[in-house]
C-alpha positions as CSV (number, residue, x, y, z in Angstrom):
1,M,-3.6,-24.6,-5.4
2,K,-2.2,-22.4,-2.6
3,V,-2.7,-18.6,-2.9
4,L,-1.2,-16.2,-0.4
5,I,-2.7,-12.7,0.1
6,V,-0.2,-10.2,1.5
7,D,-1.4,-6.8,2.6
8,D,-1.1,-4.8,5.9
9,E,-4.7,-3.5,5.5
10,M,-7.2,-6.1,6.9
11,L,-10.0,-4.8,4.7
12,A,-8.0,-5.3,1.6
13,R,-7.2,-8.9,2.5
14,K,-10.9,-9.5,3.3
15,R,-11.9,-8.0,-0.1
16,I,-9.7,-10.5,-2.0
17,R,-10.7,-13.4,0.2
18,K,-14.4,-12.5,-0.6
19,I,-13.7,-12.4,-4.3
20,F,-12.2,-15.9,-4.1
21,A,-14.9,-17.4,-2.0
22,D,-16.5,-19.3,-4.8
23,N,-13.3,-20.6,-6.3
24,E,-13.0,-24.3,-5.4
25,G,-9.5,-25.9,-5.3
26,I,-7.9,-22.7,-4.0
27,E,-6.4,-22.8,-0.5
28,L,-6.0,-19.3,0.8
29,F,-3.4,-17.9,3.3
30,E,-2.9,-14.4,4.6
31,A,0.0,-12.3,5.7
32,S,-0.3,-8.9,7.3
33,S,3.3,-7.7,6.9
34,G,6.4,-8.2,4.8
35,S,8.2,-10.3,7.4
36,Q,5.2,-12.5,7.8
37,A,4.9,-12.9,4.1
38,V,8.5,-14.2,3.8
39,S,7.8,-16.8,6.6
40,M,4.6,-17.9,4.9
41,I,6.2,-18.3,1.5
42,Q,9.0,-20.3,3.0
43,A,6.7,-22.5,5.0
44,E,3.7,-23.0,2.8
45,R,5.3,-22.7,-0.7
46,P,2.2,-21.0,-2.3
47,E,2.1,-21.1,-6.1
48,I,0.6,-17.6,-6.4
49,V,1.0,-14.5,-4.2
50,F,-1.1,-11.3,-4.3
51,L,1.6,-9.0,-2.9
52,D,1.1,-5.5,-1.6
53,I,4.0,-3.2,-2.6
54,K,3.9,-0.8,0.3
55,M,3.7,-2.1,3.8
56,T,4.7,-0.8,7.2
57,D,7.8,-3.0,7.8
58,F,9.2,-3.4,4.2
59,S,8.0,-3.4,0.6
60,G,6.8,-6.2,-1.6
61,F,10.0,-5.9,-3.5
62,E,12.0,-6.5,-0.4
63,V,9.8,-9.6,0.3
64,L,10.8,-11.2,-3.0
65,Q,14.4,-10.3,-2.5
66,R,14.4,-12.6,0.6
67,I,12.9,-15.6,-1.3
68,E,15.1,-18.2,-3.0
69,P,14.5,-18.5,-6.7
70,S,13.7,-22.2,-6.4
71,I,10.5,-21.4,-4.3
72,M,9.6,-18.0,-6.0
73,P,5.8,-17.9,-6.4
74,L,4.1,-16.3,-9.4
75,T,3.5,-12.8,-8.1
76,I,0.7,-10.4,-8.7
77,F,1.6,-7.1,-7.3
78,V,-1.1,-5.0,-5.5
79,T,-0.4,-1.4,-6.1
80,A,-1.7,2.1,-5.9
81,Y,1.5,3.5,-7.5
82,D,1.4,6.2,-10.1
83,D,1.4,5.7,-13.9
84,Y,5.2,5.5,-14.1
85,A,5.3,2.3,-12.0
86,I,2.4,0.8,-13.8
87,A,4.2,1.3,-17.1
88,A,7.2,-0.5,-15.7
89,F,5.0,-3.5,-14.7
90,E,3.5,-3.7,-18.1
91,N,6.9,-3.4,-19.8
92,Q,8.3,-6.3,-17.7
93,A,5.0,-8.4,-18.1
94,I,4.5,-8.8,-14.4
95,D,0.9,-8.7,-13.5
96,Y,-0.5,-6.1,-11.1
97,V,-3.9,-5.2,-9.6
98,L,-4.8,-1.6,-8.7
99,K,-6.5,-0.6,-5.4
100,P,-9.4,-0.3,-4.8
101,Y,-10.0,-3.8,-6.2
102,K,-12.4,-4.6,-8.9
103,E,-13.6,-8.2,-8.8
104,K,-13.2,-8.9,-12.5
105,R,-9.6,-7.6,-12.6
106,V,-8.6,-9.7,-9.6
107,L,-10.1,-12.9,-11.1
108,D,-8.5,-12.2,-14.5
109,A,-5.1,-11.9,-12.8
110,L,-5.7,-15.1,-10.9
111,D,-6.8,-16.9,-14.1
112,R,-3.7,-15.8,-16.0
113,A,-1.4,-16.9,-13.2
114,I,-3.1,-20.4,-13.0
115,K,-2.7,-20.8,-16.8
116,K,1.0,-19.9,-16.6
117,I,1.5,-22.6,-14.0
118,E,-0.5,-25.2,-15.9
119,T,1.1,-24.5,-19.3
120,A,4.8,-24.0,-18.3
121,Q,7.4,-26.0,-16.5
122,K,7.4,-24.7,-12.9
123,S,11.2,-24.2,-12.7
124,D,11.2,-22.3,-16.0
125,S,8.2,-20.2,-15.0
126,Y,9.7,-19.3,-11.6
127,D,13.2,-18.5,-13.1
128,A,11.6,-16.2,-15.6
129,M,9.6,-14.5,-12.9
130,Y,12.7,-14.0,-10.8
131,T,14.6,-12.5,-13.7
132,R,11.7,-10.1,-14.7
133,F,11.4,-9.1,-11.0
134,N,15.0,-8.1,-10.8
135,Q,14.8,-6.2,-14.0
136,L,11.7,-4.4,-12.7
137,F,13.3,-3.6,-9.4
138,D,16.3,-2.0,-11.1
139,Q,14.0,0.0,-13.4
140,L,11.8,1.3,-10.6
141,Q,14.9,2.4,-8.7
142,D,15.9,4.4,-11.7
143,L,12.4,5.9,-12.1
144,K,12.3,6.9,-8.5
145,K,15.2,9.2,-9.0
146,N,13.1,11.2,-11.4
147,A,9.8,10.7,-9.5
148,K,7.2,13.5,-9.4
149,P,7.6,16.2,-6.8
150,F,5.4,16.2,-3.7
151,L,1.8,17.2,-4.2
152,E,1.0,20.9,-4.0
153,K,-2.6,20.6,-4.9
154,I,-5.2,17.8,-5.4
155,V,-7.7,18.2,-8.3
156,L,-11.1,17.0,-7.2
157,K,-14.3,16.7,-9.2
158,V,-17.3,18.0,-7.2
159,G,-20.5,17.7,-9.2
160,R,-19.9,19.5,-12.5
161,K,-17.0,21.5,-11.1
162,Y,-13.3,20.8,-10.5
163,V,-12.0,22.0,-7.1
164,F,-8.3,22.6,-6.2
165,A,-7.5,21.4,-2.7
166,Y,-4.1,22.8,-1.8
167,T,-2.1,20.5,0.5
168,E,-0.9,23.4,2.6
169,D,-4.5,24.0,3.5
170,I,-5.2,20.4,4.6
171,K,-5.5,20.0,8.4
172,Y,-5.8,16.2,8.4
173,I,-6.8,13.2,6.3
174,T,-8.8,10.2,7.4
175,S,-9.7,7.1,5.5
176,S,-13.2,6.1,4.6
177,A,-13.3,2.6,3.0
178,Y,-11.2,3.0,-0.2
179,Y,-11.4,6.8,-0.1
180,A,-9.6,9.5,1.7
181,E,-11.4,12.4,3.4
182,L,-9.6,15.7,3.3
183,F,-10.4,18.1,6.1
184,M,-9.5,21.7,5.1
185,A,-8.5,24.7,7.1
186,D,-11.7,26.6,6.0
187,G,-13.9,23.8,7.4
188,K,-14.7,22.1,4.1
189,K,-14.3,18.4,3.5
190,Y,-13.5,16.6,0.3
191,I,-13.6,13.0,-0.8
192,Y,-10.5,11.7,-2.8
193,R,-10.5,8.3,-4.4
194,T,-7.1,6.9,-3.3
195,S,-5.5,4.8,-0.6
196,M,-3.8,6.3,2.4
197,T,-0.5,4.7,1.5
198,A,-0.5,6.1,-2.0
199,L,-1.4,9.5,-0.8
200,M,1.2,9.6,1.9
201,E,3.9,8.8,-0.7
202,R,3.0,12.0,-2.6
203,L,2.9,14.3,0.5
204,D,5.9,16.1,1.8
205,P,7.1,14.2,4.9
206,D,8.4,17.5,6.3
207,S,4.7,18.7,6.4
208,F,2.7,15.6,6.9
209,I,2.9,12.6,9.3
210,R,0.9,9.4,9.5
211,L,-0.4,8.5,12.9
212,N,-2.1,5.2,12.1
213,R,-3.5,3.3,9.1
214,S,-6.5,5.7,8.8
215,T,-5.0,9.1,9.8
216,I,-2.5,11.5,8.3
217,V,-2.1,15.0,9.8
218,Q,-0.5,18.3,8.8
219,I,2.3,18.8,11.3
220,K,1.8,22.6,11.5
221,C,-1.8,21.9,12.6
222,I,-0.8,19.8,15.6
223,A,-1.5,21.8,18.8
224,E,0.0,19.3,21.2
225,V,1.1,15.7,21.7
226,I,0.0,14.0,24.9
227,S,2.0,11.1,26.4
228,E,-0.6,8.8,27.9
229,G,1.8,6.3,29.5
230,Y,3.1,2.9,28.4
231,G,4.5,4.5,25.3
232,D,1.1,5.6,24.0
233,Y,0.6,9.0,22.4
234,C,-2.4,11.1,21.5
235,V,-2.2,14.0,19.0
236,V,-4.5,17.0,19.6
237,M,-5.1,19.2,16.5
238,V,-5.6,23.0,16.5
239,D,-9.4,22.5,16.1
240,G,-9.5,20.1,19.1
241,Q,-9.7,16.9,17.1
242,K,-7.8,14.0,18.7
243,F,-6.0,11.1,17.1
244,N,-4.1,8.2,18.6
245,V,-0.7,7.1,17.4
246,S,-0.7,3.3,16.7
247,K,2.2,1.1,17.7
248,S,3.1,0.5,14.0
249,Y,3.7,4.2,13.4
250,K,5.0,5.2,16.8
251,T,8.8,4.9,16.1
252,T,8.5,6.9,12.9
253,F,6.2,9.4,14.6
254,K,8.7,10.1,17.5
255,K,11.6,10.3,15.1
256,Q,9.9,12.7,12.7
257,L,8.8,15.0,15.5
258,T,12.1,14.5,17.4
259,L,10.3,13.4,20.5
260,G,12.5,12.1,23.3
261,K,11.8,9.0,25.4
């Protein structure tokens, strides 16, 4: 059975591949972007896809919109979305796995997908999946209109205490495995259990900008931007910390900061 893993984070793909290492009879494929996922689905016709919702080029939903119903795989969404989206998944009976991955949850999702394929006519199963996907997509579009406002503070448990990290006081954020490290203006550092993608979606884009897969910075804390030639940029923060802008985020970075050529 062919299983496609779609995620723009290499560590996330490696994590799922490791979980499936002992599963015989499964042929694994990987895609690191939405466009690559579409090509892989069309070429390899996988029966099951673990599909990340948020990627740098376009979303998992947009991937499925580009796939013909006749070759639509059973899809298990990979998500770090808030509870409102999870409720929508459950309502439409489309499976999902939360980041960071737990081995049992991933294997349970795979087992359910295999049983669906084994106990149902493929065409009926795929048609039902396509119908539920479209219903879910419409529902999420409506929910986004009433989505939560941007984060003003993050509640963190530190020992026996709860600490409030106000976003206006965050200088920059870096990733550490499946955690985010928050560097504050007063010199303190906090660990927050979330993905960078999920966190960026809750931060005000007028205040924060993502430089690469592992770095988000507060725009007001940028001291200067250095053009290093060949279209490469380096960001210097007010505390002297330096971060490179990756090619994947360069276009958005230049547009958001209104940088010229």
